[in-house]
Steps between C-alpha positions, in 0.01 A plus 500: 500500500746712317648769731575863412717726694442865565789596282363311201239641264201304377628484147269485198187374665218429262237766567265615230527868437138516416414414859647822626272809503583835353723719720335727753606866489812418296682720258394483133665207331626349822450127500440317828728215591356153501541343843519143621384419850601237751477437878787511745498145639367457853263210423165572641512660839122500553186285541402254232148388600418283198671257258275369223598205278305443183334157528550396140813676364828397670734776620229771469515657847389835630583681825297782647640761743322739731673821377708419195262349245500160323772280361541204265755223541761457226617141515799540275662756735325406823400861545179693525383747232310813623162532336363834640780748456270686261273620777491877514510725808134578452415132534762427760267263686519254207841400636326342803384153398221335702473181297605336174339229285665309216261349247541116486326473161643791292828536682594828340221661707586635849316731733593721797273662754666829609444782747699632796272581799132467579496786754529874487872505433427412139231673291534268201280211407656168404508326168543175321800486263463248215755376259487273195883466474613374842522858640713665236215743436182569701152634478321663793147430626414758766309389807251710704672421831845500659728205536770447764828375359681638803224441756463227764382181331710550182649148535157333513328368192545486215213747473513487114436171319439366146231240466676200336169371364436835318817709486315807376344519851694639797403565857627774734460511877470858614584661835299766692165326464496514119426135455580259222554622143505320169621562143381297205715664231861424601512771770392791277183584692385407852166476680411416862360152553179613650395152610808461718364542854792596724751791464687420818517680831840441653721789603829474690464816713216749452693767694796502262429630146757280332354186670137606492392389152271199444718227342202398285505216252841333523542223238342293225583137427367243248416135563547354152365155602154624589500834319455689822624854574612573856535848649658593827357795695643700791207418725594266790140391537431436138839456326443266199257494199453266206325523166404188310337675204785707349472789745124571456408405857701462816465312825689505829705187547363296791725479808757745367490742795546220754770328299700806439490626860810450708558232755361720776174557317598849384388584151767571231508603130572276206829656391599285196381186320648233273311233302612139444286417191619138498384403850219748521631716787486869573755604758447825695748659740378738768626781719323743723696787344530555126876573508754569383629677808295309745341154477714305741433380857543848646131559431411220744308320231674238291440376149393167348512310178166341403432258220157499333397204285342683199291189426363406844527825688697339783737718695830358642738692725846444358688767696868399542660472842728777601810523721443366859392763744397752235151606382380410157601789275289696249554364155624705207476290182397160364587323170425159341734298281304437185748231383468300820142518625492483880818704539448847643693762687419796731687773677471700820457873485715722721626226726769746597684299754712332399386455138214421262415134442404315188287194539479204252254213474499216242180343626244768459572655834476190717867541606739786470874573516662831587767695318692537829455402860652584836745267664499723807412860560797650312593213265306402195545265200386572141410305190665742265787750482413858407746636249469884512795575273251644245403762761774510761319774695251235619716437810393852607846522657364301794244759602170339381242524775475164672745328272689212657660405173699691237243460228132427551236307303326832495208674657164608353493177284173525312614425147590129493465286180619162382553493123204314346730362236803407715458358852862581577449876463348729760519874557389704797489875554591670829512853620845532340556252217393190309651169605488192279648158416489239232569215740185508704413133490825409683300612806298186485797260536659684797301341771463660844698800608494417874550178691584395856822374646530225766432751771175608339638842390407660174781478244540606137504208250734501199327650201604526135422870456420663170556864412247781474620818322392850411256512208439878504751626239327765290241596759607833644275681751711668764388820664770734374518826707835648385787435260858621489704438183869549574642383168568125498294457812123535552373529854130461582294575812191275524215433732452147612825362363726777617724582203787385276834593354515382141823494300341249256143588397421145396596335833289494820694601809475474876321792662771733644341529843248287682218627716487837320259622234659765284332838442780730365854501366773755431873503430785750517522663161878536519548149646223257394659224711328671792131413507227554760158346526198554724227251566235350723625262764412298808506592865874512532631527148655803330304734275815626322774286334836605372742344252842632421593237250238535225249271674729206562449533880264714714513640847204584722465867598386568851132444561330824593272487801139601439487405128235247409592178338327586166659843475794457266433830325760662278879514533764716328870522511708808407701497176823431685349229728573687821144556634187289489154672532213274587132591513282228658137501396381529860266792520653613826866425433705778333796412269846426643853505365819308568855598425647163603323265257209432735682430826321801659206721398431866559168696439476705181391854545229662285325195341152362585448127569465289187687739264659342192878554482745489207867608473653721237710281268784758468512721814562297811369771728152509342204277586144567385159412656136527412186483709143623447573741215809652660852444364793516743878519458789443731843657443666322787477135390154445644539627848264800457242576228316814390205559268620606157192716453392317192134528408263316266606141590225246565401472866449122471544218263881531486649157541832570340755773433852433380822697435677477169856352512781736405271805511530710813157620617298321229195354668203319343164451677212271410134583579202273477171511681144374470360838590410733213601810703854380566761585234673200334791468266881540499690803643865586450731731697848609393580699813468254782122523540454875520322545165316238306373444148217263419567279197193580288485168317476289807150462632579265789825366631554189715880455514808652347862379471821569313748299286795545268471792259462442131815698431807594701387850565130426509252524786457170693228293338181556693256201546146566602192296589225744401223622282652719229261690280219276609686175438597251775840338493874493571674802341856612440645844437857556382486879491419602856125450472437712187376196298377160602467155331294216629728198513259226604227361279151381564614139556712623794303714741502278814195665661633755745872533422797733565444633847871417536694569179856572412736485205840335492807729543717294264261376224302759301144415453474240778222565752396298809152541651263343747223312330446125515815476712795693354464552121784631293510627142776539251508647151466194281 
């Protein structure tokens, strides 16, 4: 991939001016700038539960993610193209993809089942997205029920399937007891299959709302030899159904509950399936838990792989052996090599210690080999080398929970697929990336990994290892919580993958600190080499980090007793870098300050617990805070605070306020709320928070940030994620908030975007924002 540094502009990118909407609240005659948008390279950073190869068109591959939408593989660049950046904030749940199906007959057609949560957290029903141009554009078919793209069980399936015998017909397995659904017009309209007899009954934990939903109908698969349709159901006592008349009638498959139960007689659920249409086999993997977080032996119930002869109805247990002395794991995924009938692979799911395992069989499951095996308790041998140079952060700086090795095969492996056109290519998704290789069949000539020496001891045998590399370039889905643009350096604070320091926007970096999930960033306005970050951490780790060399190295501040692990909160540093003020988000822990770069902490006077804090960008003595409708100011570098007496600010729904660079006392506050009685919008103070003016054009504000001014004497460019005069978008003002222009277009909305947003201090027009990972825009 071509790299681009922060100091370089995008140049004359080809963006059609007609795609950009008219300016919002702009001066008469003012023309909006056309923007080009790209991602800062991290390369994934989240869960990829499904990889779908088209069965008839080579190199047509789709990936689905649980929070960042759908992607299509671009073979010429070996990168992924995002397909759902058009999703609006109103339909944010469309970015959560439950399942995808690629039409094997008319290969331009592709479908996505979308929806975020099936419980009270989400009031939106799901939908089916349908496309006739490989996902470049989409239509929407609304569903009368919710779908759970970020719920337990999102790696099972696929729940959405195209009938290869009649590609106008699609099936959808629904959660929450909603049964089996069918479309007969290429996904445009849907109806429940009333003759299907079982809507499932399995829940993980009825006492936990997130785990309490019925997993429902899990997957649909087609036996093309006998023309049968198989459906897996989350019902341990009745898990498998078949139709032999095109879906008109359905029968339970004899012996399925007994065959799919585990070795101790406990009943499990049929998690995924794969069909060998040459030999007439249906393979089903099981696990007691649906995953992705659970599913391994910790549940006390293991998993199995069962093979059903679709012609005779005979069941055969083909569960692979596992490491000596360990229980059989729950399985995550199964795939069949269509070029070499009889070859199949499977994966574990959350086999945390020491690593996930891939299993491979070339004789229809009669025998298996493992991707790695233990020589002794702390020594293992592998079939392949993991090349993480595409995402160097995958070493987690040695802090991955349970990791015995620098880079792991993964965890949460539920998307596993052998290319149906190329037996040498495989891809699998994990909780962090996609791994892949084009040398897969070298596995079959390697022989055994473990042998015995003359003393009968286990020893590693010599193996000609092949290389597995990152195949996630172009998929960006990190949880961005804060951004700091220093000019030539972009620092990010992220959940899950901690955070990064980028001096080259096109190059993935190592995370700057392991075992820490970033929540907030700040830097000294007069010396941007001094940076502070706060974040969530483990039982002994630091909540606050400090760098004095522009993020090249970081030091741990002292851990504060009594602060919960997940209480990173908000941190600020005075303009001269002399004092750090940190407000944990513990409800019972008031903010603290440090005048020795975090070596010691002292209690702040005058602030409630959980207050948000920001420093003035000019006056090193002034720090601001907000909590519950009250605005506070400190005149002694954050040691004591007092209420400014301001009135009219929203009492809730304020996730962000920021201070303009180079403008003493200029504070901007964003308000958003779901409650009609709570004021929303954007407020500005020019006197350090004593008096405020509401910006009339802004209806709702999510995040605000600042960048280089349009002219030498101009006000810093203001960037805003908001609704302005009733229109959703990313907006810019170059005149102190008097007028606004929408700078994104309807093809670039990214669902819910811009809770973290900032301009660049050196490049006019450049904006960075949290969206699908970190998105940045430049004037084209």
